[in-house]
N, C-alpha and C positions, 0 to 999 in steps of 0.2 A: 933375875933372869929376864931375857927378852921373850915376849909373847906376841905372836901374830894373832890379833883379835878378830881378823876377818879374812879367811882364805878358803877358797873352794877346792880343798885338797881332795874332795871326793869326785871331782870332774874326771871324765874319761881321759882327758889329755894327760893326766898324771898316772894312769894305770901302769904303764911300763916303767916309770921312773920313780914311783912314790917311795919305795923302800930306800933307794939310794939317796934321794932328796932328804928323807927324814934323817938319815945318818949325817949328811952334810950339815943340815940345820943344827942338829945337836952339837956337832963339832964347832959351829960358829956361835953357840950360845943361845940359839933360838929353841926354847925348851917347852913351849906350850902353843897350842893351836886351837882357835875357835872356828868351827866349820859350820856355817849356816846353810841349811837346805834352801832350794829355790822352787822346786816343784814337788807335787805329791809323788810322782814316779821316782824321785831321788831319795825319798825317805828311807826305803828299805836298804838301799846300798849304803847310805850313810850310817844307818843303825848297825849294819854288819861291820863296816870299817872301824867304827868307834870302839868296838870291842877288841880290835887288834892293836890299837895304838893308845897306850895309857896316857899319853900327853895330849890327846885330843879331847875337846869338849864339843857338844853339838847344840845346835838350835834348829828348830823345825818351823817351817812356815811356807806360805805361798807368795812368791816374789811377784810384785805387781806387773813387771814387764812380760811375765810368762803365764798370764792368766787366760790366754786364748784356749788352752786345753784344760783349764781348771774347772772344777764343779764346786758349788757351794756346799754340797754334801760332804766334800773332803774336809771341810772345817769341822764337821761333827766328829771326825777322827783325830783332829789336831790335839785336843786335850789329852787323850789317851797316849798319843805319841810323845807328848811333852812330859809325861810322868815317868818315862823310862830313865835308866841310869845315864849319868854323864850329860844330861840335858841342863843347860844353864839359862836358856832364853827362848823366846818365841821370835822367829825371824828366818829369813829376811823378809820383812813386810813393809808396806808403805805405799807411796804414790809415785808414778813415773809419768812425766809430761813429755817424754821423748817421742818423736814420730813413730808410728806403727804400734804404739802401745794400745791396749784396749781402751774403750771409752771410760771417762773419768767416773761416771756414776757406778759402773761395775767395779772399778778399782776401789772406790770409797766404800762400797758395800763389803767387799772382801776385807778391806783394811779394818773397818769398824768391828766386824765380826771376830777377826783375829785379835784385835785389841781386847775384846770382851773375854776371849779365852785366856789371854795373858793375865788379865785382871783377876779372873776367877782363880787362877793357879798362883797368883802373886809372883809372876815371873817378869823380869825385865824384857824389853824388846830390842831387836836390832832393826833400825829404821833405814829403809831405802827412800831417799827423798830427792829424786832428780828433777831439778827445776820446779820444786813444789814445796819448799821449806815452809812458807806461810800457811799453805793449805794443810800440810801435815801437822803443823803446830795447832791449827784450829781443831783438827780432828782429835788430837790428844787432849786438848782442853775441854772439848765438848764431851769426850768420853770420861772426863775426870780421872785420867790415867795417872797413877802416882807411883808406879813401880820402877820408873826410870829405864835406863838402857843406854844405848849408844846410837848416835846419828852417824851412820856409815858414810865414809868418804866426804866429810863435811867440806864444803867449798863456798859457804855463804858469807854474809857480812858479820862483823862483830856484834851488831845489834841482834841479828838472827841467832847467833851463837848464844848470847846472853839469855834469850828467851827459852831456848832448850835447856840451858844450864839451870835455869830457874825451876824447871820441871824435874830436876834430878837426873838429867842425862849428861853423858860425857860425849866428846866429839872424837870420831875416828879420823886419825891423821895418817895419810898414806903417801904414795909416791908423788903426788902433786907438788909437795914442798921441795922435792929434789930439783925442780926446774927453776932456773934463775928468773924466768919471766913471770912466775907465779907470785907476783908482788902482793896481791891481796891476801892470798893464803899465808904468806910470810908475816904480814902485818897482824893478821888475826892470831896466828900461833904465838907470836911474840907478846901479844897483849893478854893471853890467857893466864890464869892461875895454874900452878903446877898440878892441881887436882882435876883439871878440866878436860883432859884428853888421854887417849890411848893410841897405840900404834897398830897399823894394819897394812896389808898388801892388796887385798882383793884379788889375789892370784886365782886364775892365770891372767887376769886383766890388769889394767893400770900399770904398765911397766914404768920403771923409774928412769930418770935422765941417764942417757948413754946406753940404754937397753931397749930402745924403741923397736918395735917389730918382733920382739921376742916374747915368748910366754913368760909372764911374771911368776915368781916363786917366793915362798917365805924367806929365802936367802936374802931378799931385799931388806928385811927388817933392820939389820945392823946399819945399813946405809941410810935408811930413813931416820933411824935414831941419831946417826951422826949429823944429818942435815938439821934435825930438830935441835940438837945441842948447839950448833952454830947459830941458828936463827934466834934462839933464846939466850945465847951467851951462858950456857950451862955446860957441865961435863956430861959425857955419855953415861957415866955412872949415875948422875942425878936423873937423867931422862929415864934410864932403865928402872931405877927404884921407884920413881914417881908413877910411871905408867903401870908397873906391876901392882903397886898398891891401889891405883885407881881401878884397874880391872877387877881385882878381888872385891873392891867395895861395891862396884856396880853390878857384879854377877855373884851374889852371895853364895849361891849353891856351889860355885867353884871353890870359894874359900872353905866352905864346909867340907868338901872332899879332901882338903889338905890337912884338916885338923885330926 
């Protein structure tokens, strides 16, 4: 089955349409959803929603771009939050070099502390690494982090991809590959082993080709899978099976839930 390994289905933009969208997703074969939190304030809403949707799994963390309102003391509560049911990872965490993000020293402090929580709990992480792949890799290596996870919305080079793969990560492949001009992303995806990636939307962000200006949804996953199949010269059935197996391998608590 198809799984959206990164969607913000808890965001307010989906409040009025969430149940209808869920039904449409299931009809289209999208049967699982990993929803990573972004702020401390969002944890309680996600925790409530996760109990209502059996096909959802959660990750909790403090997103680097939204740290202006965050407190280091909130990390003290992260471990307890991540021990709740249906939690499969710590995230979305990492480093963001986009304009208007908080200073890098603050980001690195939050990142290293959240990696420590994940390490203690033996949980994989969902990495946000916007224009910061090499620095994020250095932080993982310095922390001796060995639990793996996913590099969300990967858009780096093949060499950068191999470095993360060597640490036990897989790459999050999303709407970027649906754009004909994304030649680098196509080359990297075509070069990967079938074990190296999973599918995601980043809904409501990162709309796919032909849907620019609209809120993205997990309904994009079949189209992303179709693009991946064309780029890799494989069948959609192969892409579906590979990415499903990869997701359960990198998020073992999800696999345990299914046993």
